[in-house]
Structure formats: C-alpha cells, structure tokens
C-alpha positions in Angstrom: 93.7 107.5 61.8 90.8 106.1 63.9 90.9 102.7 65.6 87.8 100.8 66.8 88.0 99.5 70.3 88.4 95.8 70.8 85.6 93.8 72.1 85.9 92.1 75.6 86.6 88.8 74.1 89.2 90.2 71.7 90.8 92.0 74.6 91.2 88.8 76.6 92.5 86.8 73.6 94.9 89.5 72.9 96.3 89.4 76.4 96.6 85.6 76.2 98.3 85.8 73.0 100.5 88.7 74.3 101.7 86.4 77.0 102.2 83.4 74.9 104.3 85.4 72.4 106.5 86.8 75.1 107.1 83.4 76.6 108.1 81.9 73.3 109.9 84.9 71.8 111.3 87.1 74.5 111.7 90.7 73.4 111.6 94.1 74.9 108.3 95.6 75.7 108.3 99.4 76.2 105.9 101.6 78.0 102.6 102.2 76.3 102.5 105.9 77.0 99.7 108.4 76.5 102.0 111.1 77.8 99.3 111.9 80.6 101.5 110.7 83.5 105.2 110.4 83.5 107.6 108.5 85.8 109.3 110.7 88.5 110.9 110.3 91.9 108.8 110.2 95.1 110.6 113.3 96.4 108.9 115.3 93.5 105.4 114.5 94.6 103.3 117.1 96.5 100.7 114.7 98.0 101.7 113.6 101.5 99.2 111.0 102.5 100.9 107.6 102.9 99.2 104.2 103.2 101.6 101.7 104.9 99.1 99.0 106.0 100.6 98.9 109.5 97.0 99.3 111.1 95.8 96.3 109.0 95.9 92.7 110.3 98.0 90.4 108.0 95.5 88.0 106.6 93.4 87.3 103.4 90.7 89.8 102.4 88.1 90.3 99.7 88.5 94.1 99.9 90.3 96.5 102.2 89.3 100.1 102.9 91.2 102.9 104.6 90.6 106.7 104.5 90.9 107.7 100.9 91.5 104.3 99.5 89.6 101.0 98.6 91.4 97.9 97.4 89.9 95.0 95.6 90.8 92.4 92.8 89.5 94.5 90.0 86.9 97.1 88.9 83.2 96.4 88.2 82.9 95.5 84.5 86.3 93.8 84.4 86.6 90.0 84.1 89.4 88.3 85.9 90.7 85.0 84.6 92.9 82.9 87.0 95.6 81.3 84.8 98.9 79.4 85.5 100.8 82.6 84.6 98.8 84.8 86.9 95.5 86.7 86.8 94.5 88.1 83.4 92.1 91.0 83.3 89.7 91.7 80.4 86.5 93.7 79.7 86.1 97.4 80.1 85.7 98.9 83.7 82.2 100.3 84.2 81.3 104.0 84.5 81.5 105.2 87.3 84.6 103.4 88.3 84.0 101.1 91.4 85.9 98.2 93.1 84.9 94.6 93.1 86.6 91.9 95.3 87.5 88.3 94.3 86.3 85.2 95.9 87.3 84.5 99.5 91.1 83.7 99.7 91.4 84.5 96.0 91.5 88.3 96.1 93.9 90.1 98.4 96.5 89.2 101.1 98.0 91.7 103.5 101.4 90.2 104.4 103.6 91.0 107.5 107.3 91.7 107.8 109.4 88.7 106.7 106.5 86.9 105.2 108.5 86.8 102.0 112.0 87.7 101.2 112.2 91.4 100.8 109.0 92.1 102.7 110.2 94.5 105.7 106.7 95.7 106.8 103.1 95.2 106.2 102.3 95.2 102.5 99.3 94.3 100.1 99.3 91.7 97.4 96.9 90.3 94.9 96.2 86.6 95.0 96.1 84.4 91.8 94.6 81.3 92.9 95.8 79.3 89.7 99.4 80.7 89.5 101.9 77.9 89.5 104.8 80.0 91.0 103.0 81.5 94.0 99.3 82.5 94.5 100.3 85.4 96.7 101.5 88.3 94.6 100.4 86.9 91.2 96.8 88.2 91.5 95.3 91.4 90.1 95.3 94.3 92.5 92.9 97.2 92.0 93.1 100.5 94.0 90.1 103.2 93.9 90.9 106.6 95.3 88.2 108.7 97.0 89.3 111.8 95.0 90.8 112.0 91.6 94.6 112.2 91.6 97.4 113.8 89.6 100.2 111.8 91.1 101.0 108.6 93.0 104.0 106.7 94.3 104.4 103.2 95.9 107.0 100.7 96.8 107.2 97.6 94.7 108.4 94.4 96.4 109.1 91.6 93.9 108.7 88.1 95.4 110.9 86.4 92.8 111.7 87.0 89.1 110.3 90.2 87.6 108.2 88.7 84.8 105.6 91.0 83.1 104.0 93.8 85.1 101.3 96.2 83.9 100.1 99.3 85.8 96.8 100.7 84.3 95.7 104.2 85.3 91.9 104.6 85.2 89.8 107.6 85.1 86.6 108.0 87.0 84.7 107.0 84.0 86.6 103.6 83.8 88.8 104.6 80.7 92.5 103.9 80.8 94.4 107.3 80.7 97.8 105.7 81.0 99.3 102.2 80.8 102.8 101.3 81.7 104.1 97.8 80.8 107.2 96.3 82.3 109.3 93.2 81.7 112.8 91.8 82.5 114.5 94.2 80.2 112.4 97.2 81.3 111.7 96.7 85.0 109.5 98.6 87.2 111.2 100.7 89.8 111.3 99.5 93.3 109.9 103.0 94.2 107.5 103.6 91.4 106.3 107.2 91.1 104.1 109.0 88.5 103.0 112.6 88.1 100.8 114.5 85.7 102.6 115.4 82.6 103.1 119.0 81.3 103.0 117.7 77.8 99.8 115.9 77.9 97.1 116.7 75.3 94.7 117.2 78.2 96.5 119.0 81.0 93.6 118.5 83.3 93.5 114.7 83.1 93.4 112.8 86.4 93.0 109.2 87.5 90.8 107.7 90.1 92.0 104.1 90.1 95.1 101.8 89.4 94.9 98.2 88.2 98.2 96.3 88.7 98.7 92.8 87.6 101.6 90.5 86.7 102.4 87.3 84.9 105.3 84.8 84.4 107.2 86.1 87.4 107.5 85.6 91.1 104.7 88.1 91.9 104.8 91.3 93.7 103.3 93.2 96.7 103.2 97.1 97.1 103.5 99.2 100.2 103.7 102.9 101.2 101.3 104.3 98.7 101.6 108.1 98.6 98.6 110.0 97.3 96.3 113.0 97.9 93.2 112.9 100.2 90.2 115.2 100.7 91.5 117.7 103.1 87.8 117.9 104.7 87.7 114.2 105.5 91.1 112.8 106.6 90.1 110.5 109.5 91.6 107.0 109.0 89.1 104.3 108.9 90.5 100.8 108.5 88.2 98.2 107.2 88.6 94.9 105.6 86.3 92.0 104.5 
C-alpha cells in the first residue's frame, strides 16, 4: 500500500493534535520503528569519540560546533513553533541536511554541574521560549554529524517529569530513517544507545543528524555523545555563537 506524504501544514497540525489527544486521553505510545537502528547498550558501540561539553562555557548559544558535531535548534527547512507544551517541529528538512539556529536566548543552553537537579557535568539543552514548565530543556535540539553515522549513544538527563520525547534520525538528504517516540509508559533510557540493524531493509542506511524534542514534561538535556569522527580530521575545534 502506498501513502502520500503529509504537507507541512498537515504535519504541524498532526503534531498539535497528537499532543492534545495524549493530554486528554493518556495512552501508551510505542516506538515508530523503521528497523534501521535498534536500541542497544553503550558498551556495544564501536565508535569511540565522546562529546562531553567540558570545553564549552555554560551559557546561551545560537549554535555550537565541535570537531565532528554541529548543534542548533533544528535543520534548514524545518519550522519550529514555540508552544506552552514545548517546541514543535514541522516541515521537511532540506537536502542536503544543514543546521539552523534559533533566535538569541531561544535556541541552546549549555548548563554546568548542579545547574539543575541531576546535572553532574556540562550538558546541552534546547530552549523553548514559551514552555510553561521550564524554557531550558523544553526546546528542540538538532545535531549534525560531519560524517554519516551507523551508531550513537548519549546520556539523557530529565529535568522533571518525563513527558513526550521524540528522537528523529535524519539522513544526509533530510529524510527520516528512524523515529523513536517515548512517553511516561515507555521512557527513554538514561543512557540511550542505537546501532545499525542487521534486519534493516537497507543494510547500508546511515544517519547524519538527530532531532530531539520534548513536550508536556520537565524538559531534558543530553551529555556524553558517543559517535564516529573522520579519522583524518580529529582536531577539536570548539566554537559557539
């Protein structure tokens, strides 16, 4: 059976409806699996580069760059809507995949140890300017990798209640190749790890970006991102704007 893709407006309205339905009628939301990337443990990963944000000053940023990684609010082509529930992301990402930052003080926040309960070292958070619970942690967070990835792991620090969390894996072309959706009954692991699946239809599928956003919870930050880098260019180059 063939399905036509939703328009950008339809995508956004669907996300709003999805949140409203979940608020009014709590139910279990399971993973939306493509079987391209499956959950694993960090110890099973072969990539060894780790971004721990310790070299980055704790403050607000529009974008943050390190060797092999670029952080922003979303990807070019996306539309971010700040709502009381948290940031909602609609529209298709452009091809090729590229990062875009939000407005000043409404994009990213690097937080230091003890900035929030559960934060034990520097971490990065999205900022949702209209979120009622906490702007920090309730904004969309996009990650662009310099080279396509087959696996990734990162620590998740919840800043309060779990709420709704989505992790969207993006190909270099901007398409989603895996989407995991979590809620209070199906919570994201505190140490989230994903690897390429041996049962995927396309065994060569990779991802070049992650889009993480949350709603109806206390927000989240991430730390200790484990990934692969280009072995010919592994000089750390911390930058933020």
